[in-house]
C-alpha positions as CSV (number, residue, x, y, z in Angstrom):
1,A,56.7,-13.7,53.1
2,A,53.9,-11.9,51.5
3,G,52.1,-13.6,48.6
4,G,53.6,-17.0,49.5
5,E,57.0,-16.0,48.1
6,E,60.1,-17.2,49.8
7,P,62.2,-14.4,51.4
8,P,65.6,-13.9,49.9
9,P,68.4,-15.9,51.6
10,V,70.2,-14.1,54.3
11,D,73.9,-14.7,54.7
12,P,74.4,-15.2,58.5
13,A,77.9,-13.7,58.4
14,V,76.5,-10.5,56.9
15,A,73.6,-10.4,59.3
16,A,76.0,-10.9,62.3
17,G,78.4,-8.2,61.0
18,A,81.2,-10.7,60.6
19,I,82.5,-9.5,57.3
20,G,86.1,-8.4,57.7
21,T,86.3,-9.2,61.4
22,Q,88.0,-12.6,61.6
23,D,91.6,-13.4,62.2
24,A,91.2,-16.8,60.5
25,V,88.6,-19.0,58.8
26,V,89.2,-22.7,58.9
27,I,87.6,-25.0,56.3
28,N,88.3,-28.5,57.6
29,A,87.4,-31.9,56.0
30,C,84.8,-30.5,53.6
31,F,86.4,-28.2,50.9
32,G,86.5,-31.1,48.3
33,N,82.7,-31.4,48.8
34,M,82.0,-27.8,47.9
35,F,80.5,-27.5,44.4
36,D,81.6,-23.9,43.9
37,Q,85.0,-23.7,45.6
38,G,85.7,-20.3,44.2
39,A,82.6,-18.8,45.9
40,V,83.4,-20.5,49.2
41,L,86.9,-19.2,49.1
42,R,85.9,-15.7,48.2
43,H,83.4,-15.7,51.0
44,A,85.9,-17.0,53.5
45,I,88.4,-14.3,52.4
46,S,85.7,-11.7,52.9
47,L,85.3,-12.7,56.5
48,C,88.9,-12.1,57.3
49,K,90.3,-8.8,58.4
50,E,93.4,-7.5,56.6
51,G,96.2,-10.0,57.1
52,G,93.8,-12.8,58.1
53,R,94.2,-16.3,56.9
54,V,92.0,-18.9,55.3
55,V,93.1,-22.5,56.2
56,I,91.9,-25.4,54.1
57,S,92.7,-28.8,55.6
58,H,91.7,-32.4,55.9
59,P,92.9,-34.5,58.8
60,L,93.5,-37.5,56.5
61,G,95.2,-35.5,53.8
62,S,94.8,-34.8,50.1
63,D,95.5,-38.4,49.0
64,F,92.5,-39.5,51.1
65,V,90.3,-36.8,49.5
66,E,91.4,-37.9,46.1
67,Q,90.4,-41.5,46.9
68,L,87.0,-40.3,48.0
69,R,86.6,-38.2,44.8
70,E,87.5,-41.2,42.6
71,K,84.9,-43.4,44.4
72,D,82.1,-40.8,44.3
73,P,82.8,-37.6,42.2
74,G,79.2,-36.5,42.8
75,L,79.8,-36.3,46.5
76,V,83.4,-35.1,46.3
77,P,83.7,-33.2,43.0
78,H,87.1,-31.6,43.7
79,P,90.5,-32.5,45.1
80,L,92.0,-30.4,47.8
81,P,93.8,-27.5,46.1
82,S,97.6,-27.1,46.4
83,R,98.9,-23.8,47.8
84,D,100.3,-23.0,44.3
85,A,96.8,-23.4,42.8
86,L,95.3,-21.1,45.4
87,D,98.0,-18.5,44.8
88,E,97.0,-18.3,41.1
């Protein structure tokens, strides 16, 4: 960029015109590692067309994620949310 300044970050989903186009967004085996889960979830929702779904999963389950979080909360700062928590 001019003057040695970094250009502003570009969201690849916005650049590709993906906002509001997806039937589903799958977040698998990483949601507990996201520091700002709310921002990630809002962005995933923005990618979905009306009636689309956001799926948050982990192949080893929420108990496994909780064990990882207990061992290293800096790496896994959050548990997997329950459906009730997401509905709030």
